N, C-alpha and C positions, 0 to 999 in steps of 0.2 A: 179840744184841750185848750187853756190859756193860760200864759205866762204865771198867771198868779197862783195856779195848780203847784202843786208839790207832791212828790210821792213817797212812799213810806217802803224801803226794802229790807228786807234778811235772807241772807244767804249763808247755808249752813252743809259744812261738809264734816262726813264723820264715816267712821267705819264700824261695820256690824260684827268684826272679831276683834279679839284685842292685840292691842299695837306691841306691848312689852308686856313682862311680867315681873312682879316682885312681890314675893310672898315671905312671911315670919317663916324661921328656921323651922320651929316646931310645927307647921302647920301641914309641914311635908307628911306628916305620918311615918317617919325613919326612927330606926334605932335610936337610942341616945348616942352611942359612940360615934353613929355618922353624922348626927345634928350637932355633935362637938367639934367633928375634925371641919364641918362648914364652918361655923362659928370663927375658928382660928383662922382660916383661910381667908375671911372676910368680916371686917366688922358690923357690917350692915349687910342684909341679904341681897343680894346682886339683880340687878336690872335689865337682863337683855331684850333686845329687838326680838318679836317673835319670827319676824319676815322681814327682810329687807326691801324686798320689793316693796312689799305692803308700804312702808317708812317712804321708799322712793314717790311712789304714786301719790300718797297723799300729800307730801312735801310739793310735789309738781301744782297740784289741785291747789293748795293753798297759797302758793305763788300767785296763782291765776284769781283766785277769791283775793286775793291783797289789793291786785290792779284793778280788779272792780269797783273797789271801795276807796281806793286812792282818787283814782281817773274820774270819776262820774258823781261821787256821794259827797257829803259832808255829813258829819255826825255828832253824835253827844253820847256817850256810852256804845251801846251796842244797837242804838236806833240808828238807822242810815237813809238821810232823804236825797231825792232825785228830782233833780229842775227838769221840766219839759224838755228843755234843750239837749239835755243829756240822755234822755229816755230810749231812744231807738239804738245809740250806741251799748248802753247798759242793757239793754234788751239783747242785744247781740253778742255782748259778752258772757251772759248768763247762759246762752243757746251754746257758747263754743267751750265752756266750764262742764256743762252738761254730757255736750258727746265726747269730751276728753274724758270723764268719769267713765264712760260706756268703753272707752279704749282701753283705761287701766283695769276696769273689771275682766275683760278679756283676756289682758296680760296677765293677770292674776288666776285666773282659771286653769290657763297652760303653766303656769309657774309653780304649782300647788307641789307636783313630786320635786323640781329642784329645790323649794325653800326648804320642805320637810327633810330633804338631804343634808341641806347647810345647817339647818336647827341642830340636826343630829350630831354632826361635824363639830359644831359649838359645845356641844355637851360634852364630846368625848376630848375636845381637847382642853377643857377648863377644867375637869374632873379629873383624868385620867392619873394624873400627875398625885392629885391629892388620896386617891384611893388604891394600894396596892392590892387589898383583898379585893377579887371578883366580885364577892356576892354584894360587898358594900356597894362598888363601883354599880352594880346592875339595878340597884335598888335605885341609887339618885338617878341614872339614866332614865329608868323606867318611869319614875317619879314626874322629870321634867319633860318627857314626850308626850305625858297624857294632858299636857297643856298648848299640847299646838293645835289647831283649827283644823277640824275634819276636812277631806273633800270639796265636800257640800259647801260649808262656811264658805269656802273660797270664789265659789261661782260669782255671786256678786256682792265682794264685802264691804264697797264702799257707795254711799249715798250723798247725792246732793238733794237739798232740801232748800225751796226757795219760797218765803211769803212775799207776795208782792209782786212786781212793785204796783200797790193800788193807791188812790188816792186819797190824802189825808185829808178828812174832811172837819172844817174849822170853822164852819157856820154856825152862827148861835141863833136861839129863839130868845128874843126879848122878855118873853112874861111864859115861860114854860109852866104849861099845865096839866101834863102828863108825866108818866115816869119814865115814857120815852124821850120826851123832850130834855127833860132832867138829864137822863143818860146822855145824851148827844151833845148839849152844852158841857159836860163834864169831861166829856171826850175830848171835845176842841178846845175847851181851857189847858186839858192835862197837855194836849199836843202843842198847842201854840208855845207852851214853855219850851218844852224839848227843843222843839223848832228854833226857839230864838236861842237857847244856849247853844245850839249847833250852828248857828249863825255868827252870834259872838265867838265861838270859837274858830270860827274859820278866818273871821275879822283878823282876829289875835295872831292865829297861825300865819297870816297872811303879811300883817305890818313885820313879823319877826324874820320873813323869809325876804322882803323890802330892805330890811336894815342890813342884812346878810349880802345882799345883792350891792348895795351903795358900798359896802365894805369891800368887796371884789372888784367894783367899778373903780375905785379910788386908787388900788394897789396894783391891779394888772395891768401890765404895758399893753399899748396897741397891739405888738407884733406876736402876742400870745393869746388874742380873742380868736380861737383855731376850733377845731372839731370837739375838743374835747368838753368845752362849754354849750356848744350850741347841738351836740349830737342826738339823735331822736330815732332809735331802736328798741325793739324789745330787750336786748341785753344790757343797752347802755343808754341812758338819758343824760345829757350834759347839764352841767348843775343850772345854766342859764334857762334852757330847755323847761326843765324839771320846774323851776320857779316862776315860769311863763304859766305854765300849765293850770299849778296850784292856785296861782292868783286869778286866772281866766275862771276856773270852778267857781272858786268863792265869790267871784263878780258876778256870776249868774243869780246867785241868790243874794248877793250885797252891791248894789248901784255906786256905795261909794268908794269900790275898788275898780269901778269902767275903766276910767282914765289910766290908773296906774297897769290895767292888764292892756289895752291899746299899747300903752308904752314898751310892754315887755315884747310884744308881737313886732314893733319895730324894732326894737334891739336887736333881735332874732336875725329879722330880715334884712339890716345893715351888717349883722355879722357875718351872716350866709354870703353876702355881696362881696363883704371884705376878703372873703376866701374864695372869691372864682378866679378858679384856674384858667380861662378863657380870655378873658380881657382887663388888660391894665387900668383903662380908664376909668372901667366899671370900679376896681377895688378904691383907685383915686378919690371916685367921688365918693364912694361908701366911707373912707376912714373920714373925708371931712364930715358927714353926716353923721358920724357915730360921736361926734364930740358934742353935737347938738342934742341928741340921742340922750346921751350919758346926763346931761347937763338937766335935760327935761324931766327924767326920773328922779334927778335930786331936787327940783322944784316941786314935784309932786308931791315928794313923799315929805315936804317941809309941809304942805298944802292938807296933806293927811293929818299932820299932827291937830290940825285945828279943826278937825271934823271929827275925828275918833276920839272913842271914849279911854278911860285909864285900864290898861291891863298889862299881861306882860311883854305882849309884844310892843307896845305902845311907849313901854320904858325903854324896850331894845332899840326903836327907831327912835326915840329920841337922843339917844346917848348915840347912834349911829351919825345922824344929822348934825349933831352937836359937833362930833369930830370932825366931821368933811372939812370945815375951814381949819380946824387945829391940826389935822395931818398935813393940808398943805404946807402951811407956816413950818411946820416941822420938817419936813422934806427941803424947803427954802433955806431955813436956820442949818439945816445939817452940809448943804452944800458951801455955805456962806462962812460957817465958823472956822476960826484962824486961832482960837488959844484954849488950851485945856480949861481953863475956868468957863469958858462960853460950852464948850462940848460938856462939862458936868452939869451945868444949867439946863442944858437939854435933854441930858440924860435923865434928870430928875421928873422932865415933864413926859418924857416915853414911859418911864415905869408909870407913871401915874394914868396914862392913856392905854398902855398896851393892853389892858384887862379887858378891854371893851369889845373889840372885834380882831380874828385872829389873821385875816389877810393884811391889813394895816399893820398890825402889832409886827408880822413877821418880817414885813418890808421895812417898817425903822428900825428892826435891830440889824438888819442887813444893811442898813445904809447907815448906822450908827457904828458897825465893826469896821465900815470902809472908811468913814471917818478917823477911828482911833488908829487905821494901819497907817492913812495920809499922814496923822500928825505924828505917829510915830516914826515913819519916812523922815518928815520936814526935822525931826527932833535928831534923826541919825545925821542926815546930810549936813544940817548945820554944826555936828560934832565934827564929821569929817573937815568940813571948810576950816574950822577953827584950829584944829591940829594940823592940817594942811598949812595956814597960814604961819603957825608956830614953827614949824618945819622949815619955811621958805626964810623966816627971821632967822632964828638960827643959824642956815647956811650963808646968811650975809653976815653975821658978825665973825665966820671963820677969817683969819688973814691969809692973805694968797702967800705961796713958801714959795715965792721966785722973785 
């Protein structure tokens, strides 16, 4: 297996029984007056879940499926590609999904009586108020109960179907002379086109993530570099951790992103040391290095603009890089402004820039509010001083009565 290889993967999760039901009222084969009552109670036919347990188990498995695709593949449409570096991890994740599906099916088999009772209770609760006539209520209940899966269908209702991972064959024959060679060439050409689209999409997404990271790094105070941005668990991934993992994944397919991936890893390492609970000297050293890493990321982001092609992510990164210098100037100007005229000029600049990125925009709005409060306080103090002077002057003009 070589690093030039790439593997194609598709993982499908499905249920052999219906998850919910929605039927036109006329299809119930019920008396017209019963159908009319149903129509009056619902503008459209209802779509209830047949089994809450089935829905819960499928949701769990689809979260695992999403994890598999997000952490180990790049994609274009429904075609997912795995780099050899992630092959073993992806295989382990697929095995985990299959094992969990077996657990879910065992749960479903045991849960059938309880789920049947819940479905019956749903029907009773919903329709009893609508049908005071017992015969009509019985007909409706029977119609809905017929749709619940039989016990045998609940023995193994969930399937996990995996295609691959198998090597994508990209070799071509320069002079195809047989139908097999023509077909092989066609397959290689088509696969190359989809792989290129997947790589381009991964770069575009990564440039957008770098743009958002610059936004965060500019606006986040050093004391707020906490576990919230570097957390790494199944329940929560910090924003920086997620960005680093996504850029690392894209970098395995696109060497253009290798340096940025390394810098994101450095950022995580420094952030972890900044939160070291045991050593003050380690934290102090990390705080100093953090400034260097942050600047290196900004420099590499600017360098990427010279290498990457135009795309939505490219435009986002271009705006973010351009705003970095402007942002720091605005922060300085807000701290130094002393007149309402200056503040209004800065406000116009902020209105222009705050549409670009949320973290810097939010911070600028806070700083603008503080500057307004400071100026309002200065005006109030000046007014008080003027009034006090006036009072003192008036007091001095009163003649002593002695």
